[in-house]
PDB file of N, CA, C and O in Angstrom:
ATOM      1  N   MET A   1      57.074  25.439  45.229  1.00  0.00           N
ATOM      2  CA  MET A   1      56.717  24.306  44.383  1.00  0.00           C
ATOM      3  C   MET A   1      56.502  24.828  42.951  1.00  0.00           C
ATOM      4  O   MET A   1      55.756  25.781  42.729  1.00  0.00           O
ATOM      5  N   ASP A   2      57.151  24.202  42.022  1.00  0.00           N
ATOM      6  CA  ASP A   2      56.972  24.660  40.651  1.00  0.00           C
ATOM      7  C   ASP A   2      55.705  24.069  40.038  1.00  0.00           C
ATOM      8  O   ASP A   2      55.016  23.255  40.652  1.00  0.00           O
ATOM      9  N   LYS A   3      55.420  24.497  38.825  1.00  0.00           N
ATOM     10  CA  LYS A   3      54.146  24.112  38.189  1.00  0.00           C
ATOM     11  C   LYS A   3      54.062  22.616  37.910  1.00  0.00           C
ATOM     12  O   LYS A   3      52.980  22.035  37.999  1.00  0.00           O
ATOM     13  N   ILE A   4      55.178  21.987  37.574  1.00  0.00           N
ATOM     14  CA  ILE A   4      55.169  20.545  37.290  1.00  0.00           C
ATOM     15  C   ILE A   4      54.846  19.761  38.555  1.00  0.00           C
ATOM     16  O   ILE A   4      54.033  18.838  38.525  1.00  0.00           O
ATOM     17  N   GLN A   5      55.477  20.124  39.663  1.00  0.00           N
ATOM     18  CA  GLN A   5      55.205  19.437  40.935  1.00  0.00           C
ATOM     19  C   GLN A   5      53.757  19.646  41.363  1.00  0.00           C
ATOM     20  O   GLN A   5      53.112  18.718  41.851  1.00  0.00           O
ATOM     21  N   GLU A   6      53.255  20.838  41.186  1.00  0.00           N
ATOM     22  CA  GLU A   6      51.860  21.134  41.548  1.00  0.00           C
ATOM     23  C   GLU A   6      50.909  20.300  40.696  1.00  0.00           C
ATOM     24  O   GLU A   6      49.926  19.763  41.207  1.00  0.00           O
ATOM     25  N   ALA A   7      51.194  20.188  39.409  1.00  0.00           N
ATOM     26  CA  ALA A   7      50.350  19.392  38.516  1.00  0.00           C
ATOM     27  C   ALA A   7      50.370  17.919  38.915  1.00  0.00           C
ATOM     28  O   ALA A   7      49.332  17.257  38.898  1.00  0.00           O
ATOM     29  N   ARG A   8      51.537  17.406  39.272  1.00  0.00           N
ATOM     30  CA  ARG A   8      51.643  16.011  39.713  1.00  0.00           C
ATOM     31  C   ARG A   8      50.863  15.776  40.996  1.00  0.00           C
ATOM     32  O   ARG A   8      50.201  14.750  41.149  1.00  0.00           O
ATOM     33  N   LYS A   9      50.942  16.732  41.921  1.00  0.00           N
ATOM     34  CA  LYS A   9      50.206  16.613  43.180  1.00  0.00           C
ATOM     35  C   LYS A   9      48.709  16.574  42.921  1.00  0.00           C
ATOM     36  O   LYS A   9      47.999  15.749  43.495  1.00  0.00           O
ATOM     37  N   LEU A  10      48.224  17.464  42.056  1.00  0.00           N
ATOM     38  CA  LEU A  10      46.796  17.499  41.736  1.00  0.00           C
ATOM     39  C   LEU A  10      46.366  16.219  41.023  1.00  0.00           C
ATOM     40  O   LEU A  10      45.264  15.719  41.252  1.00  0.00           O
ATOM     41  N   GLU A  11      47.225  15.694  40.170  1.00  0.00           N
ATOM     42  CA  GLU A  11      46.909  14.454  39.471  1.00  0.00           C
ATOM     43  C   GLU A  11      46.815  13.282  40.457  1.00  0.00           C
ATOM     44  O   GLU A  11      45.913  12.450  40.351  1.00  0.00           O
ATOM     45  N   ARG A  12      47.745  13.219  41.412  1.00  0.00           N
ATOM     46  CA  ARG A  12      47.700  12.173  42.445  1.00  0.00           C
ATOM     47  C   ARG A  12      46.402  12.258  43.238  1.00  0.00           C
ATOM     48  O   ARG A  12      45.741  11.249  43.483  1.00  0.00           O
ATOM     49  N   GLU A  13      46.045  13.480  43.636  1.00  0.00           N
ATOM     50  CA  GLU A  13      44.820  13.669  44.411  1.00  0.00           C
ATOM     51  C   GLU A  13      43.600  13.236  43.608  1.00  0.00           C
ATOM     52  O   GLU A  13      42.681  12.632  44.162  1.00  0.00           O
ATOM     53  N   GLN A  14      43.577  13.530  42.331  1.00  0.00           N
ATOM     54  CA  GLN A  14      42.448  13.133  41.490  1.00  0.00           C
ATOM     55  C   GLN A  14      42.348  11.616  41.392  1.00  0.00           C
ATOM     56  O   GLN A  14      41.252  11.058  41.457  1.00  0.00           O
ATOM     57  N   ILE A  15      43.480  10.951  41.238  1.00  0.00           N
ATOM     58  CA  ILE A  15      43.495   9.481  41.174  1.00  0.00           C
ATOM     59  C   ILE A  15      42.991   8.891  42.482  1.00  0.00           C
ATOM     60  O   ILE A  15      42.184   7.961  42.482  1.00  0.00           O
ATOM     61  N   ILE A  16      43.470   9.434  43.594  1.00  0.00           N
ATOM     62  CA  ILE A  16      43.040   8.959  44.913  1.00  0.00           C
ATOM     63  C   ILE A  16      41.530   9.129  45.065  1.00  0.00           C
ATOM     64  O   ILE A  16      40.845   8.216  45.525  1.00  0.00           O
ATOM     65  N   LYS A  17      41.014  10.289  44.684  1.00  0.00           N
ATOM     66  CA  LYS A  17      39.580  10.555  44.815  1.00  0.00           C
ATOM     67  C   LYS A  17      38.748   9.597  43.960  1.00  0.00           C
ATOM     68  O   LYS A  17      37.686   9.143  44.385  1.00  0.00           O
ATOM     69  N   GLU A  18      39.232   9.296  42.764  1.00  0.00           N
ATOM     70  CA  GLU A  18      38.504   8.365  41.901  1.00  0.00           C
ATOM     71  C   GLU A  18      38.456   6.973  42.527  1.00  0.00           C
ATOM     72  O   GLU A  18      37.415   6.316  42.500  1.00  0.00           O
ATOM     73  N   ILE A  19      39.566   6.524  43.084  1.00  0.00           N
ATOM     74  CA  ILE A  19      39.601   5.208  43.737  1.00  0.00           C
ATOM     75  C   ILE A  19      38.678   5.197  44.950  1.00  0.00           C
ATOM     76  O   ILE A  19      37.927   4.243  45.151  1.00  0.00           O
ATOM     77  N   ILE A  20      38.731   6.254  45.761  1.00  0.00           N
ATOM     78  CA  ILE A  20      37.880   6.354  46.945  1.00  0.00           C
ATOM     79  C   ILE A  20      36.410   6.284  46.544  1.00  0.00           C
ATOM     80  O   ILE A  20      35.627   5.568  47.168  1.00  0.00           O
ATOM     81  N   GLN A  21      36.035   7.025  45.505  1.00  0.00           N
ATOM     82  CA  GLN A  21      34.637   7.022  45.069  1.00  0.00           C
ATOM     83  C   GLN A  21      34.195   5.633  44.636  1.00  0.00           C
ATOM     84  O   GLN A  21      33.091   5.203  44.971  1.00  0.00           O
ATOM     85  N   LYS A  22      35.037   4.933  43.902  1.00  0.00           N
ATOM     86  CA  LYS A  22      34.683   3.583  43.451  1.00  0.00           C
ATOM     87  C   LYS A  22      34.528   2.634  44.626  1.00  0.00           C
ATOM     88  O   LYS A  22      33.587   1.841  44.660  1.00  0.00           O
ATOM     89  N   LEU A  23      35.440   2.704  45.593  1.00  0.00           N
ATOM     90  CA  LEU A  23      35.350   1.818  46.755  1.00  0.00           C
ATOM     91  C   LEU A  23      34.175   2.194  47.653  1.00  0.00           C
ATOM     92  O   LEU A  23      33.524   1.318  48.222  1.00  0.00           O
ATOM     93  N   SER A  24      33.902   3.489  47.784  1.00  0.00           N
ATOM     94  CA  SER A  24      32.766   3.936  48.596  1.00  0.00           C
ATOM     95  C   SER A  24      31.450   3.452  48.012  1.00  0.00           C
ATOM     96  O   SER A  24      30.551   3.050  48.750  1.00  0.00           O
ATOM     97  N   HIS A  25      31.333   3.487  46.704  1.00  0.00           N
ATOM     98  CA  HIS A  25      30.104   3.019  46.053  1.00  0.00           C
ATOM     99  C   HIS A  25      29.914   1.520  46.244  1.00  0.00           C
ATOM    100  O   HIS A  25      28.794   1.020  46.143  1.00  0.00           O
ATOM    101  N   LYS A  26      30.999   0.800  46.520  1.00  0.00           N
ATOM    102  CA  LYS A  26      30.882  -0.632  46.795  1.00  0.00           C
ATOM    103  C   LYS A  26      30.572  -0.891  48.266  1.00  0.00           C
ATOM    104  O   LYS A  26      30.408  -2.043  48.670  1.00  0.00           O
ATOM    105  N   GLY A  27      30.490   0.177  49.079  1.00  0.00           N
ATOM    106  CA  GLY A  27      30.093   0.034  50.468  1.00  0.00           C
ATOM    107  C   GLY A  27      31.229   0.029  51.477  1.00  0.00           C
ATOM    108  O   GLY A  27      30.998  -0.212  52.662  1.00  0.00           O
ATOM    109  N   TYR A  28      32.447   0.288  51.031  1.00  0.00           N
ATOM    110  CA  TYR A  28      33.578   0.298  51.965  1.00  0.00           C
ATOM    111  C   TYR A  28      33.629   1.607  52.733  1.00  0.00           C
ATOM    112  O   TYR A  28      33.270   2.658  52.202  1.00  0.00           O
ATOM    113  N   HIS A  29      34.079   1.544  53.990  1.00  0.00           N
ATOM    114  CA  HIS A  29      34.243   2.719  54.832  1.00  0.00           C
ATOM    115  C   HIS A  29      35.707   3.140  54.830  1.00  0.00           C
ATOM    116  O   HIS A  29      36.560   2.417  54.316  1.00  0.00           O
ATOM    117  N   LEU A  30      36.001   4.303  55.403  1.00  0.00           N
ATOM    118  CA  LEU A  30      37.334   4.901  55.330  1.00  0.00           C
ATOM    119  C   LEU A  30      38.443   3.942  55.761  1.00  0.00           C
ATOM    120  O   LEU A  30      39.450   3.822  55.064  1.00  0.00           O
ATOM    121  N   ASN A  31      38.282   3.263  56.885  1.00  0.00           N
ATOM    122  CA  ASN A  31      39.345   2.377  57.362  1.00  0.00           C
ATOM    123  C   ASN A  31      39.650   1.270  56.364  1.00  0.00           C
ATOM    124  O   ASN A  31      40.817   0.953  56.133  1.00  0.00           O
ATOM    125  N   ARG A  32      38.643   0.691  55.782  1.00  0.00           N
ATOM    126  CA  ARG A  32      38.840  -0.377  54.794  1.00  0.00           C
ATOM    127  C   ARG A  32      39.445   0.178  53.503  1.00  0.00           C
ATOM    128  O   ARG A  32      40.293  -0.463  52.883  1.00  0.00           O
ATOM    129  N   ILE A  33      39.006   1.361  53.107  1.00  0.00           N
ATOM    130  CA  ILE A  33      39.564   1.997  51.907  1.00  0.00           C
ATOM    131  C   ILE A  33      41.057   2.249  52.094  1.00  0.00           C
ATOM    132  O   ILE A  33      41.854   1.976  51.196  1.00  0.00           O
ATOM    133  N   ILE A  34      41.437   2.770  53.265  1.00  0.00           N
ATOM    134  CA  ILE A  34      42.859   3.015  53.541  1.00  0.00           C
ATOM    135  C   ILE A  34      43.644   1.717  53.475  1.00  0.00           C
ATOM    136  O   ILE A  34      44.713   1.672  52.867  1.00  0.00           O
ATOM    137  N   THR A  35      43.130   0.660  54.091  1.00  0.00           N
ATOM    138  CA  THR A  35      43.813  -0.632  54.086  1.00  0.00           C
ATOM    139  C   THR A  35      44.013  -1.141  52.665  1.00  0.00           C
ATOM    140  O   THR A  35      45.109  -1.570  52.305  1.00  0.00           O
ATOM    141  N   ILE A  36      42.972  -1.096  51.867  1.00  0.00           N
ATOM    142  CA  ILE A  36      43.054  -1.566  50.482  1.00  0.00           C
ATOM    143  C   ILE A  36      44.075  -0.734  49.702  1.00  0.00           C
ATOM    144  O   ILE A  36      44.926  -1.282  49.001  1.00  0.00           O
ATOM    145  N   MET A  37      43.985   0.576  49.829  1.00  0.00           N
ATOM    146  CA  MET A  37      44.863   1.438  49.044  1.00  0.00           C
ATOM    147  C   MET A  37      46.319   1.345  49.484  1.00  0.00           C
ATOM    148  O   MET A  37      47.221   1.450  48.652  1.00  0.00           O
ATOM    149  N   LEU A  38      46.560   1.152  50.772  1.00  0.00           N
ATOM    150  CA  LEU A  38      47.946   0.993  51.231  1.00  0.00           C
ATOM    151  C   LEU A  38      48.538  -0.313  50.727  1.00  0.00           C
ATOM    152  O   LEU A  38      49.729  -0.382  50.424  1.00  0.00           O
ATOM    153  N   ASP A  39      47.714  -1.347  50.635  1.00  0.00           N
ATOM    154  CA  ASP A  39      48.182  -2.639  50.133  1.00  0.00           C
ATOM    155  C   ASP A  39      48.466  -2.606  48.637  1.00  0.00           C
ATOM    156  O   ASP A  39      49.399  -3.260  48.171  1.00  0.00           O
ATOM    157  N   LEU A  40      47.677  -1.858  47.886  1.00  0.00           N
ATOM    158  CA  LEU A  40      47.740  -1.928  46.430  1.00  0.00           C
ATOM    159  C   LEU A  40      48.426  -0.742  45.746  1.00  0.00           C
ATOM    160  O   LEU A  40      48.739  -0.821  44.558  1.00  0.00           O
ATOM    161  N   THR A  41      48.664   0.350  46.468  1.00  0.00           N
ATOM    162  CA  THR A  41      49.223   1.549  45.846  1.00  0.00           C
ATOM    163  C   THR A  41      50.363   2.107  46.682  1.00  0.00           C
ATOM    164  O   THR A  41      50.644   1.620  47.777  1.00  0.00           O
ATOM    165  N   GLU A  42      51.014   3.130  46.156  1.00  0.00           N
ATOM    166  CA  GLU A  42      52.100   3.784  46.875  1.00  0.00           C
ATOM    167  C   GLU A  42      51.629   5.021  47.631  1.00  0.00           C
ATOM    168  O   GLU A  42      52.449   5.754  48.183  1.00  0.00           O
ATOM    169  N   PHE A  43      50.310   5.264  47.663  1.00  0.00           N
ATOM    170  CA  PHE A  43      49.773   6.446  48.322  1.00  0.00           C
ATOM    171  C   PHE A  43      49.953   6.348  49.833  1.00  0.00           C
ATOM    172  O   PHE A  43      49.967   5.257  50.404  1.00  0.00           O
ATOM    173  N   LYS A  44      50.090   7.495  50.457  1.00  0.00           N
ATOM    174  CA  LYS A  44      50.277   7.583  51.908  1.00  0.00           C
ATOM    175  C   LYS A  44      48.917   7.738  52.596  1.00  0.00           C
ATOM    176  O   LYS A  44      47.954   8.214  51.995  1.00  0.00           O
ATOM    177  N   THR A  45      48.858   7.328  53.865  1.00  0.00           N
ATOM    178  CA  THR A  45      47.621   7.401  54.634  1.00  0.00           C
ATOM    179  C   THR A  45      47.064   8.823  54.680  1.00  0.00           C
ATOM    180  O   THR A  45      45.862   9.028  54.506  1.00  0.00           O
ATOM    181  N   TYR A  46      47.940   9.807  54.915  1.00  0.00           N
ATOM    182  CA  TYR A  46      47.450  11.181  55.017  1.00  0.00           C
ATOM    183  C   TYR A  46      46.867  11.673  53.695  1.00  0.00           C
ATOM    184  O   TYR A  46      45.921  12.460  53.698  1.00  0.00           O
ATOM    185  N   GLU A  47      47.417  11.221  52.560  1.00  0.00           N
ATOM    186  CA  GLU A  47      46.861  11.617  51.261  1.00  0.00           C
ATOM    187  C   GLU A  47      45.459  11.045  51.078  1.00  0.00           C
ATOM    188  O   GLU A  47      44.545  11.734  50.625  1.00  0.00           O
ATOM    189  N   ILE A  48      45.308   9.783  51.435  1.00  0.00           N
ATOM    190  CA  ILE A  48      44.021   9.106  51.287  1.00  0.00           C
ATOM    191  C   ILE A  48      42.970   9.773  52.182  1.00  0.00           C
ATOM    192  O   ILE A  48      41.865  10.079  51.734  1.00  0.00           O
ATOM    193  N   THR A  49      43.331   9.993  53.449  1.00  0.00           N
ATOM    194  CA  THR A  49      42.406  10.593  54.405  1.00  0.00           C
ATOM    195  C   THR A  49      42.026  12.008  53.982  1.00  0.00           C
ATOM    196  O   THR A  49      40.855  12.379  54.059  1.00  0.00           O
ATOM    197  N   LYS A  50      42.990  12.793  53.542  1.00  0.00           N
ATOM    198  CA  LYS A  50      42.735  14.163  53.096  1.00  0.00           C
ATOM    199  C   LYS A  50      41.748  14.179  51.939  1.00  0.00           C
ATOM    200  O   LYS A  50      40.798  14.961  51.942  1.00  0.00           O
ATOM    201  N   CYS A  51      41.964  13.332  50.966  1.00  0.00           N
ATOM    202  CA  CYS A  51      41.071  13.293  49.800  1.00  0.00           C
ATOM    203  C   CYS A  51      39.683  12.792  50.176  1.00  0.00           C
ATOM    204  O   CYS A  51      38.685  13.288  49.653  1.00  0.00           O
ATOM    205  N   TYR A  52      39.610  11.821  51.072  1.00  0.00           N
ATOM    206  CA  TYR A  52      38.312  11.305  51.527  1.00  0.00           C
ATOM    207  C   TYR A  52      37.512  12.435  52.173  1.00  0.00           C
ATOM    208  O   TYR A  52      36.328  12.610  51.887  1.00  0.00           O
ATOM    209  N   HIS A  53      38.163  13.190  53.038  1.00  0.00           N
ATOM    210  CA  HIS A  53      37.469  14.283  53.712  1.00  0.00           C
ATOM    211  C   HIS A  53      37.076  15.391  52.740  1.00  0.00           C
ATOM    212  O   HIS A  53      36.023  16.008  52.900  1.00  0.00           O
ATOM    213  N   GLU A  54      37.910  15.648  51.736  1.00  0.00           N
ATOM    214  CA  GLU A  54      37.538  16.646  50.729  1.00  0.00           C
ATOM    215  C   GLU A  54      36.309  16.203  49.947  1.00  0.00           C
ATOM    216  O   GLU A  54      35.472  17.027  49.579  1.00  0.00           O
ATOM    217  N   LEU A  55      36.202  14.916  49.697  1.00  0.00           N
ATOM    218  CA  LEU A  55      35.057  14.400  48.940  1.00  0.00           C
ATOM    219  C   LEU A  55      33.762  14.418  49.750  1.00  0.00           C
ATOM    220  O   LEU A  55      32.708  14.787  49.231  1.00  0.00           O
ATOM    221  N   TYR A  56      33.837  14.024  51.010  1.00  0.00           N
ATOM    222  CA  TYR A  56      32.611  13.748  51.762  1.00  0.00           C
ATOM    223  C   TYR A  56      32.306  14.709  52.902  1.00  0.00           C
ATOM    224  O   TYR A  56      31.204  14.666  53.448  1.00  0.00           O
ATOM    225  N   PHE A  57      33.241  15.574  53.281  1.00  0.00           N
ATOM    226  CA  PHE A  57      32.983  16.444  54.422  1.00  0.00           C
ATOM    227  C   PHE A  57      33.157  17.928  54.143  1.00  0.00           C
ATOM    228  O   PHE A  57      33.151  18.732  55.074  1.00  0.00           O
ATOM    229  N   LYS A  58      33.311  18.304  52.886  1.00  0.00           N
ATOM    230  CA  LYS A  58      33.421  19.732  52.565  1.00  0.00           C
ATOM    231  C   LYS A  58      32.236  20.172  51.778  1.00  0.00           C
ATOM    232  O   LYS A  58      32.140  21.343  51.410  1.00  0.00           O
TER     233      LYS A  58
END
C-alpha cells in the first residue's frame, strides 16, 4: 500500500470514529450506529465495527 492509500484509509477511519462518537453521545448502541451509517454513508460494516471497537474496547 502506498502512502496516498494509507493516508486515505486513516482519513476514512477518522471520519468513521467521529461519526460513531457523535452517535454514541446521543445514546445509540453499535447495532443502531451501523444501521444509520450504512443507510447514510458508503462505509462498510467491518470498517464501522473495527473503529467502534478501537474507540471503546482498546
